[in-house]
N, C-alpha and C positions, 0 to 999 in steps of 0.2 A: 852526666845527662842522658843524650843520647845514646849509648853503649848502652846504660843500665832496663834502658827501655828494647834496647833491642834484645838484651838478653832474654828481656821478662817475655816479650814475645815473642823465642824462640823454644823459651819454655813450656811457653801454654801451644802452640803449636805443638809441640812432639808428646805432650802430656792429652792432647785429644789423639794425636794424632795412633799413641797405643793405646785406648782406651777403642778407640772406632777398631781397630786390629785385633784384639784381644774382641769387645764383638761379633764381630766377624770371625772368628775360628772358631766359638765356639757354640755349638748345633744347637738350632731350631729349635722350638721350646715347641714340645708336641703332645695329643696324650697319651702315647705310647713312651713316648722318654720320661712323662710320670709316672705313673706305673710302674714303668722300669725300679725306677727310682725309690718307690715306695717302699716294690716289693725288697729289693736291696736292705731296704732300712726295717722291715717290718721283720723278714729272715735274722736281723741282726737286737733287733732288742723286742718287738715282739707289735701286733700290729695294735694293741689296746694305747700304746703309747706312741705312736704316727697321729702328726698335725702335720695340717697344710704350710704348716710354717716351719718344721723339717722338715720338706721336702724342698721347700724354695730354697732354703742353705743348703740344702743336698745336690744341688743344680747352680747352684748362684743366680738363683732369679729371685723376687718381690713375691710374696705368700699368693699376694692376691693377683697375680700374673694366670695365676696358673686356672681359675678361676675361666680363663678362656675356653679352656680346656674341661673342665669334666665342674658339674653345679655343687659339689660340697662334697664332705667326707665319705657321706652314705654312697654317692654316685662315683669316687673310687674305690669301695671297701667291694662294690658289686663288680667294678670293673680288676680286682684283681681276684675275684674266685670265679668268674669269666677267664683272664689269662690263666691262672689252672686251668680250668680243664678241656679248654684248650687245647692244650696241651698232654694230655691223655691219647693217650693210644687207644682210640676207634675199630679202624678200619687197618684186618688184619689178613693180612695176603693166605691162601691154601689154610690146612690141617681143617680140622669142625667143631661144631659150636662148644664145644669143655675148651679146644686149645685159644680159639679166638677167646670167648670167655676170663678164661683162666691169664693169661696177657693182659688183657683190657685193664685187670684189677691188678696185676703186677705193677703196669704200666703209674694209674693212679698212685696207687702205695709208695712207690717211692715218690712220687710229685708232692707225696703229701707228709711225708716224712726230711726228705729237703725244703719243706717250707712248714717250719711245725704248726703256725698259725692257723695255715688254711681248713684243715678241716673241722677244728673246732665254729672257726667263724661259716661256714656251712652250715654244721647242725644248730647254729645257734640262734631257739626263732626270733626276727623281726633284726636280724644284724646286718643285712642284705637283701632289698629286692630280690626280682624275680632274675634269675642267671638263666638265660635263653643259652647258655655253654655247658650245665648241667642239661642243662630239658634236651637237650640231642645225644650229650651224653646216655639218658638213663634212657631219652628213645631207641639211641641204637643197641642197649642192652635185650630192652622187650622184644623188638625187631630179630636180634638174632634166639630170641627162646620163642619166639614166633613158631619165625621160618624152621627153626630142628623139630618143633612138632608140638610142640607144647602148647593146651590151651591158653587164652586167658586168659585166667585161672590160676594155674602153672605158674604161666610167664609171670606172671604177678606176684604172685610166693617167690620164682627163684629170685627175681630182681632180689625184694624186699632183702634174701638171705643174701643176697652177693652184694649189694650197696652195705648194707651194716656190718657186716664182715669188714670191709675194705673202710671202713671210713672210723669203723666203733674199733676195732682192733689196733687203728695208726692209734689214735687217741690213746689208749689203752698203752697201747709201746712207749708217747710218748712222757705218758706219766713216771710209768718206772725207770728213764734215762734216772742213769746216777751223776748227780751236780762235779762238774769236773775239780769243784774243792773237798768234796767226800776222802775222806784217805781210806785205803787201800784195804784197811782193815774191817773198814766199818761194818759194814755185812758181818761178818765173822765175829766179832766184838757182841751184837748187837741179840747173832743168834745165840751165843753162848749164855744168855740169858736169861732165856725160856726155856721154860719149864719142856723136859722129853717127855710125861705123862702127856699133855696137855697140847703139846704141839708137835708131835713126834712126827707127822705127815710133814707137819711144815717145814721141817728140819732136814729128813730128808729130800723131799722135791730141794731144796738151796742147793744140798748137799750136791743132786743131780749137775745144777749149774756148776759145783765149782769142777767137783770130777770131772765132768765133759760137757764143758759149757759150747762148742762148737760138735754135736755127733751130727752133723748132715744135714739136718732139718731143719729145717725153717717152721719158723711156728706158727707164723703168716699163712706162708704155703699149705705147709698139713692141717690147719684150719678151709684151706681156702677148697683144696683137695676132698675133704671131705665134702663140703658141701656139692660139689659139683659134681661128685660118685655121689652122692644121695640122689639130686637131679634125674641124674640117669635113668637112678633106677625108676623113680617115678614115670622118668618120660617110656 
């Protein structure tokens, strides 16, 4: 009897010790860790399916403990937007205003492609509150345009052209991505069914992609350079 009690006490001690060791080895919960986890989950399954419980499971904590660091899902979504905009390259050394804004636009485009949920979240009315990181991004573009010599009206038009191309083209590009389980010959078979008289130019366009899918011209950059060239002429 004494022997069994001794074993029970030892087992309980070991279990407590293992639990304490596991708890101490786990990184402390923080707002930054929650945002990191949310971005990983959003990248994998989309932001619409994101839940506090899912984040808690990913971090191996109770979902309620997350509310010590975020006020709720709306606050979390705003933090995700802030994180993406904080990573956009705004400070560009050397070069003129065109190369500087080009670098920022390319940086933003790459980040929005890396996180497919981000651009749509930014442009969905009411999805997030005020994002001060986005405001800094907007202000930075306007500041560089004004410093280049544009009037307030010209800088406003320039910002709209650049921002709409960056976000809009990204959403367009993401919308044209082919699902991994789509058969390789799906597009070819679809085009074969189209009437050449009615859709001749569309078929020709598709053939350009098939014949030379990488002609050295990136479509996003092509449009971006057209905008920058047009702004330069206005200036």
